[in-house]
C-alpha positions in Angstrom: -0.5 4.3 0.9 -0.3 4.0 4.6 -3.0 2.2 6.5 -3.2 2.7 10.3 -5.1 0.1 12.1 -6.4 0.9 15.6 -8.5 -1.2 17.9 -11.2 0.5 19.9 -10.7 1.4 23.5 -11.8 -0.4 26.6 -15.6 -1.0 26.5 -18.3 -2.0 28.9 -18.4 -5.8 29.3 -20.7 -7.7 27.0 -22.7 -9.2 29.9 -23.4 -5.8 31.4 -27.2 -5.8 32.1 -27.5 -2.1 31.1 -26.6 -3.0 27.5 -29.2 -4.5 25.2 -26.8 -5.4 22.4 -23.2 -5.7 21.6 -23.4 -2.9 19.0 -24.4 -0.5 21.7 -21.5 -1.2 24.1 -19.9 2.2 24.9 -16.4 2.9 26.1 -16.0 2.8 29.9 -14.9 6.0 31.6 -11.4 4.5 31.9 -11.5 3.6 28.2 -12.4 7.1 27.2 -9.8 8.6 29.5 -7.1 6.3 28.1 -8.1 7.0 24.5 -7.9 10.8 25.0 -4.3 10.3 26.2 -3.5 8.0 23.3 -5.1 10.5 20.9 -2.7 13.2 22.3 0.2 10.7 21.6 -1.1 10.2 18.1 -1.3 14.0 17.6 2.4 14.1 18.6 3.3 11.8 15.7 1.9 14.5 13.4 0.6 12.1 10.8 -1.4 13.9 8.1 -4.4 11.7 8.0 -6.6 12.1 5.0 -9.6 10.4 6.7 -10.6 8.3 9.7 -12.8 5.3 8.9 -14.7 3.6 11.7 -16.9 0.6 12.5 -20.5 1.7 13.1 -20.5 0.1 16.6 -20.6 2.5 19.5 -17.3 1.7 21.1 -15.4 2.1 17.8 -17.3 5.2 16.8 -16.5 6.8 20.2 -12.8 5.9 19.9 -12.7 7.4 16.4 -14.5 10.5 17.6 -12.0 11.0 20.4 -9.1 10.7 18.0 -10.8 12.9 15.3 -11.4 15.6 18.0 -7.8 15.5 19.2 -6.5 15.8 15.6 -9.1 18.4 14.5 -10.4 15.9 11.9 -14.1 15.6 12.8 -15.1 16.4 9.2 -12.9 13.5 8.0 -14.6 10.8 10.0 -16.7 8.2 8.2 -18.4 5.0 9.2 -17.9 2.0 6.9 -19.6 -1.4 7.2 -16.4 -3.2 6.3 -15.0 -2.4 9.8 -18.0 -3.9 11.6 -17.0 -7.1 13.6 -19.3 -9.3 11.5 -17.5 -8.2 8.4 -14.6 -10.1 6.8 -11.3 -9.1 5.3 -12.5 -9.3 1.7 -15.4 -7.0 2.4 -13.1 -4.5 4.2 -10.5 -4.6 1.4 -13.2 -4.0 -1.2 -14.6 -1.1 0.8 -11.2 0.5 1.1 -10.6 0.6 -2.7 -12.6 3.8 -2.9 -9.9 5.4 -0.7 -7.0 4.2 -2.7 -5.9 7.7 -3.7 -5.4 8.7 -0.1 -2.0 8.5 1.5 -2.8 8.2 5.2 -6.0 6.4 6.3 -6.8 5.5 9.9 -9.1 2.5 10.4 -10.8 2.0 13.8 -12.3 -1.4 14.4 -12.4 -4.7 16.2 -10.6 -7.9 16.8 -10.3 -10.4 15.2 -11.0 -8.4 12.0 -8.0 -6.1 12.4 -5.6 -9.0 12.9 -7.0 -10.7 9.8 -6.7 -7.4 7.8 -3.1 -6.9 9.0 -2.2 -10.5 8.0 -3.8 -10.0 4.5 -2.0 -6.6 4.0 1.3 -8.2 4.9 0.8 -10.9 2.3 -0.2 -13.8 4.6 -3.0 -15.4 6.5 -3.3 -15.8 10.3 -3.4 -19.6 9.7 0.0 -19.3 8.0 1.6 -17.8 11.1 1.1 -14.1 10.3 -0.5 -12.6 13.4 -0.5 -9.1 15.0 -2.2 -8.8 18.3 -4.1 -5.5 18.8 -4.6 -4.5 22.3 -7.5 -2.2 23.0 -6.3 1.2 21.8 -3.3 -0.2 20.0 -2.2 1.1 16.6 0.0 -0.1 13.7 1.1 1.3 10.4 1.2 -0.8 7.3 2.5 0.6 4.1 1.1 -0.9 0.9 1.7 -0.1 -2.8 -2.0 -0.1 -3.8 -5.5 -1.4 -3.3 -6.4 -4.1 -4.1 -3.3 -5.5 -2.4 -1.0 -7.2 -4.9 2.4 -7.3 -3.3 2.9 -7.8 0.4 2.8 -4.6 2.5 5.4 -3.6 5.1 4.7 -3.3 8.8 6.4 0.0 9.7 5.5 0.1 13.4 3.2 -1.2 16.0 2.4 0.8 19.2 0.8 -0.5 22.3 -1.8 1.8 23.9 0.7 2.5 26.7 3.3 3.6 24.2 0.8 5.9 22.5 -0.2 7.4 25.8 3.5 8.1 26.7 4.0 10.0 23.5 1.3 12.5 24.5 
């Protein structure tokens, strides 16, 4: 199974007075524009995603919708609570077990949950020195044998948002 972890794009600042809660923070126009370019780069990779799973927060949902639209996978987009920022790695991993028969699953979420999930999938903990930094719009591919994770997974690649945009 290949899990692709993507951090949401650039969002409105948390202290913006027009936003009443963190959950409602949308992508900025720059964030949307960059995500459309990154989505074209993702399309160039020709990954046969089985589904796109997203956090229910606005900025992640918008990021996932941009990617789903670019890939023609709007019907494969699902929200899962395990990707919400207040979630934890254990809750996320438990939620992913229902997708264990899928081969290519894209997860769109937030930091620091994505870093923690990557560390867990690679067989370590952030506190033990396993750490992957996800820039906004960044993407990595981790290959695992099965869910729940038994053996450590393998980091196959990590792309910055700029690298993704250059592919498109």
